[in-house]
N, C-alpha and C positions, 0 to 999 in steps of 0.2 A: 504493500500500500504506500510505503514511503518513497519508493523509487520514482514513480511518475511525478510526485509532488516535488521532490528534490530536482529531478530533471527539468520540470517546468520552471522552477525558480531560477536555476542556473541559466537556462535558455532565455528566460525573460529579462534577467539582469544584463546579460551580454548583449542581447538585442537592443535593450533600452540605451545602453552605452553607445552602441553603434549608431542608433537612431539619433541620439543627441549630438554625436560628433558630426554626422552628416548635415543636420539642420543648422548647427552652429557655424559650420564651414560655409553653408549657403548664406547665412546672415552676414558673415564677415565679407563674403564676396559682394553682396549687395551694397555694403558700406563703401566699397572702393569704386563704385560706378560714378560716372560724371553727373548723371541726372539726380535731381532731388524731387522727382515727381511724387505727387501724393500717393500714387498707387504703390510706389516703392516702400514708403513708410507703412502703408496699410498691409502690404505683403509681409514685411518684417514682423509686424505685430501678430499676424496670422501664424507665422512660423513659430513664434514664441509660444503661442497657445497650443499649437500642434505638438511642439516638443514635449510638453508635459502631458497633454491630453491623450495623445494616441497610445502610449504605453498603458495608461490607466484604463482607457476604453478596452484595449485588448485583454488586459487582465480580468476585467469585469465580464466581458462578453464570451471569451474563449477559455479563461482560466479554470473555472470549475471542471469542465470536461477534460481539458488537457492534463490537469493536475491529478485526475483520478483514473482516466482511461487511456491517456496518450492520444495518438491519432493525428500527429502533426501533418502527415501527408494528405489528410482529408481537408485541410484548410483550402480556401479559394486560392487558385494559382497566383493571382497578382499579389495577394498578401504573403503567400509563401515565398515568392520570389524576392519581395522586399525584406522579409525576415532573413533570407539567406544573405542578402547584401549587408544587413545590419550585423549579422553574426560574423561575417568576414571582417567588417570594420571594427566591431567591438572586441572580437576575440583575437584579431591579428594586427591590423594596422594601428589601432589605438595603443596597445601595449608596446608596439615597436616604436612609436613616436615618443611615448613616455621614457623608454629606455634611452633613446637618443638625447632626449632633454636632460636626463640625469647624468649622462656620461659626457656631456659637452665639455670641451676644454678651449681655452683661448688659443687663437692661431699663433703660431710661433713668430709671426711678424710683430706681435706685441711683446716687447721686451721688458716693460715695466708698467705697473698700474697702481694708482693710489687714489684715495678719495678722502675728503673731509665732509662729515655730515654736520649740517648746521640747522638748528631750530630757529628759523627766521622770526617767528613770533616772539621767541625769547629775546632775540637781539633787538627787535623793535620795541619791546616792552608792552606790546598788545597783540591781539590776534587779528591779522589783517583780512578779515572775512570779506569786507566790501558789501556793496548793495546790489550786486548783479542778480540776474534772473534766478539762478540756481544756487545762490549763496547759502541757503539753509542746509545744503548737503554737507557743507564743511563742519556742521555741528555733530556729525555722526561720530560715535566714540572710536578711538584709536585711528582716526583718519590721519594720514601722514602727508597731507597736501602742503603743509608748510615746513616739512622736513626735507630740506634741499641737500643734494649731494653735489659737491664740487669735485669733479672727476678729472684726473690727469692720466693720459695714456701715452706711453712712448712707443713709437712704431718705426720699424725698419722696412723701407720700401725699395724694391729692386731698381727702379729707374730714377730714384731721387738723386739729383746732382749733389756732389760732395760739398759744393758751396752752400747748400741749404741745411747742412748739419745743425740741428737744434731749432729749425724753423717751427714757429708755433702757430696753431690755428685754434681760435675760439669758436666752438660749434654751439649755436643757439637755435632752438627750434620750439615751435608750438607754444607760444605765449598765450594765445586765445584771450586777448584783452577784451573783457566783457563786464568788468565791474566786480567780479569775484574770482580770484582774490583781488584785494584792493591795490591801488597803484603803488603804494609804498612798499609792498612786497616785491614787486618787480624792480623797483628802483634800488632797493637794498641789495638784491641778488646781483644785479648788473654792476653796481658800484663795487661790490666785493670781488666779482670776477674780473673787473678791470683794474684792480690794484696793480697787477703786473700786465702791462700792455702786451697784447699779442701782435704777431706780425700780420696775420690776416684774421678778419672776423667774417664768419660765414653763417647766414641765417637761412634756414630751410623751411620757411613757410608757416602758415596758420598764425600770423601775427595778430590778426583781429578776429573777433567773434561777435561783434555787436555794432550796429550803426550809430550807437550813442557814444562811441569811444574812439572816434578818429583822432580827437585831440589828445589822446594818451600816447600816440605813437612817438612824437618828438620828445616829450619829457622823459619817456622811458628809454627808448633806443638812442636818444641823443647822449646818453651817458657812456656809450661804448667808445672805446679808444683802440686805435690800431696804428701800426708802423707803416705798412705798405698798402693796405686797402681793405675796404669793407664791401661785402657782396651779399645780395639777398635774392631770393625767389619768393613767390607767393604759394599758398596752399589752397586746399578746397574750401576752407571756411572763409578765406579772403575772397575767393571767387564768387561767393554768394552775396557779397557786399558791393560797394561802389569801388571797383578796382582803380579807376583813375585817381580818386582821392587818396587811396592808400599809396599808390605809386608816387604821387606828388609829395606826400609827407616823407616817404623814405628818401626820395631824391634830394629833399631839403636837408637831409643829414649827410649828404655826400656818399650815401650807399649806392653802389652800382647795381642796377637791376639786371638780372641775367635770364629772365624768363624767355625761353626759346632762342637764346643767343649763345655764342661763344666768343671769347676774346683772348688775345695774347698779351700778357704783361711780362715785365722783366723784374726779377727779384735777385738781388746780389749778383747781377750780371748774367743770370740764366733765365731763359724763357719759360713761362708757365701758361698753359692753356686752361682757362676756367670756363666751365659749361653750366648752363642752367636748364633744367628739365622740369616743367610744371605739369606734364601730362598726368592724367587725362583731363584735368579741369580747365586749364588755360592754354598756354602756348604748347605746341608740339615741340619736341626736342630739335635742335638744329642739326643740319647736315654737316658731319665732321670729315667727310671725304676729302675736302680741300684743306683740312687743318694741317699744320706743319708736322711732318713725321718725326718720330723719335724725340718728342717733347713730352714732358710729364703732364698728365691730364688730371685735373681735379673737377669733379662734377657735384653740383648742388641739385638734389632731387627732393621733392617733398615726400614721396612715398618710396619705400624700398621695393615696391613692385616693379620699379624700373631697373632692378639689378641686371636682368638679362640684357637690356639695352646697353647698360654700362659696360658689361663684359664684351659685347659684340663690337663696341666702339673703342676698345682699348683704353678705358678709363683706369687710371692707377689708383685713385682714391675717390670713393663716392660717399657723400654725406647725405643723410636722410633723417626724417622724423616720422610724423603722421601716426604711428602706431601706439605711441605713449607707453610702450611696454605692456599694454593691456590694461593699465591703471589698477586693476585688481588681480592679484596673483594668488591662486589658491595653493596652500601647502601640498606638495606632492604632485600637483597637476600643472601649476604655472598659470599663464594667462588663458582665459577662455574666449572672450570677445576681443578680437584684434581686427581692425578695418583693413584687411588685406586679402588678396586672392590666394595668398599662401598661408592664411590664418596666422598661427604663432611662429612660423618658421624663421622669420626675420623680425622678431618682436623688438629686440633692443640689444645693443652691444656691438661686438665686432664679428664679422664674417669674412672669410677669405675663400674665394673661388677664382682661381687665376683667370685673367691677370688683375682682377679688381679686388681691392680691400674695401669693404663696406662698413661704415659706422652709422648705427641707427640710434638717435638720441631718444630718451624717454620724454623729453620736453619739460617745460616749466609749468604747464597747466593743462586745461582741457575745458570743454564746454561745461562739464560737471566737475566741480572741485572735490574730487574724491580719489584717494590713493591708499591702497593696502598692499604692503610688501612690494611697493613699486614707487619709490620716492621720485620726485621731480629731480632733474639733473641739468647741469650746464658743464660742458666738457672742454678741456684744453688738450689738444693733440700736439705732441712734440715729435717732429719728424726727423728720422736719422737715415742716412744712406745705407744700403745693404753692403755688408762687408764681403770680401771675396770668398770667405769660408762659409758664409751663410747660404742655405739652400732654401729658396722660397717654395720649392715643390714639397718640402716637408711640413709646410704650414697646414694645420688641421682646421676644418670648418668649425666655427662656433655657432651652434644652432640650438634653438628652441628651449631656452631656459633663462633664469635670472642671471644677469651679469655677476661675476664673482665679487664678493663683498670684502675687499681688503681694506684695512683701516689705515688712516693717516692721522697723526696728531693734529688737533685743531689749533 
C-alpha cells in the first residue's frame, strides 16, 4: 500500500520542481524582451498563478488514484508528455545546474579580489529610504538594500598593453533613480568610491527609473571623477522614459554616450576601442568590421545576454549589469528570478569564455529596494597584462552562483 503513495510523492515533487524551473525560465525570458506591452505583464502574472496552481490541481485531481492504484500510463497523453518533460528537468537538468552553481570557481584571469562592506545608513546617521513609489519595501526585516559592497578585482588580460599595467576602471550600473533609496544614499556611495580617482568610469545603464527624477542625474553622477574618460550607455528602464532628456543630462557631465557606437581613444600612448551595446531596447550594436585590428576592445552592454555578440566581435572585456544578481538569493538555490534569457547563468561576477572576460555588476539599486544575500555593489577593476607564463586557456568559467565573499578591512 505504501509503494504507490511513496512513488506518487517522489514523482510529484520532481515534476513540480521541473515545472517550476520551466515556468521561471519563461518568466525570466519575458523580462528580457524589448516590449513592455500589457499582455506581457498579464502573461507573466498568469505564469505565476500556473506555477503554483497546476501542481496543486494535479495532486487534487489525479493524486488519490495514482497514490493508491498507480496507472501513470493511463493519464491523457498531453499531460503525460508534459510530466515527462518536467521529470527530465526536475530530476536531471535542475540538479546539474545546482551542482555547477556550487562548484563554480573564479576564472584564473582574476588574480586578486577584495571587498569592503559598508552600512550606508550607519554612515549617514539615518536610513535613506526616500519617498519613491516602492519605498515601503525597504522596511522588510533583514533587507540588505543599504549594505553596499565596494569590490576590487585585479584581472590579467591577454591583449592588455604593458603600458596599461595597473589601469583602473570604475564599473557602475543600475542606479534606478526613482526616489527610493533617497538621493543621499547614492551621493555617499559615489563620493566614497571616488576617493581614489579611476582612470576610466564606465556606466552600464538603468540610470533612471522615474520621470520625476531627471534632476537627480547631475547631482548624483556629477560626483564621479576620472583621469582619462567617463563613458555611459542606457538600459531598458531608461528607454521607457524620455531618452533625450537623460542623454542631455549625462552629456552635461562630460560623459561620452556610447549607445550603438564605437570609438578609439588613446591611453598612455596605446589605442583603446570602446563599444556601446544597448540592444534590445535602444540602439543596435555597431559594426566592428572596420575597427582597427589587434587593438584591445572594451564593451559596455546593459545586459549580459549580449555575451555571444561580444565573443563573436573579439571583445576583450565586457561590462554589464541588468540582472542585479537576482536581488534575492535563496540559500542552496541562489537567484530565482533573473531578467535574462539565460536565467541565472550570468547573474553576477566574472565569467570567462574566450576571448571575452565578462563582468556583471549587481548594481546599486532596483525598481524595488529589496536585497537578500545579494548586496548592492560598485566595482573597481584593476587591469594587468598577461605574463608570458600565464595560460588564458586554463581560465575556468565562473557560473551560476554568488560571487565569492572575501573580506577586506574597512
